[in-house]
N, C-alpha and C positions, 0 to 999 in steps of 0.2 A: 357572433359574440363568443360563443362557447369555444369555437375553433381558435380564436385569438387568445383566449385565456389559457387553453391547453398548450398552445405554441409558446406562450410566454413562460409558462411553468417549466416546460421542457428546456427552453433556452436558459432559464435561470439555473436549473440543475446541472446542465452541461458546463456552464461557465463557473459556477461556484464550487463544483466538486462535492461529492458526497462521501469521500473518504474510503471508498472500497479498496483502493490500492494500499492504503495505510493499514486497513484491517487485515488484508491478505498478508502483508509483510510482517505484521506484528509477531506471529508465532516463530517466524524464522529469526527475527532479531532477538527475541527472548531466548530461543534455543541457542543461538550463537553466543550470547552473553553467558549462559549457563555452561556451555561447553568450554569457554575460555577459562573457567575456573579449574577444570580437571584435565584439560588437554592443551597441547601447544596452541598459542594464539592464532597461528595460521589456520587451524581447523575451524575454530569459532568464528574467525573473521570471514572465512569462506561461506559459512552458513549465514552469517549476517549479510554478506554480500548478495546472496540469493534474495533476501528480503528487500534490499535496496533496489535490486533490478526489478523485482515484482512491483514495487511502489512506483518506479519510473515508467515501466511499460504499461501498466493499467492507467488509462487516461482519466478515470473518474474516481 
């Protein structure tokens, strides 16, 4: 019974996502937006792009 409950919990977390990728990407996206104010857009967009890649690559 306990094994079934633990397996169900793990499966639910895997398929629902816990937002780790979004949390990792957030500082890059915020820094990219801030850099866009003082630097050319290409620099800020590149920093934001790193956040987008991190969000895509981290599966949970």
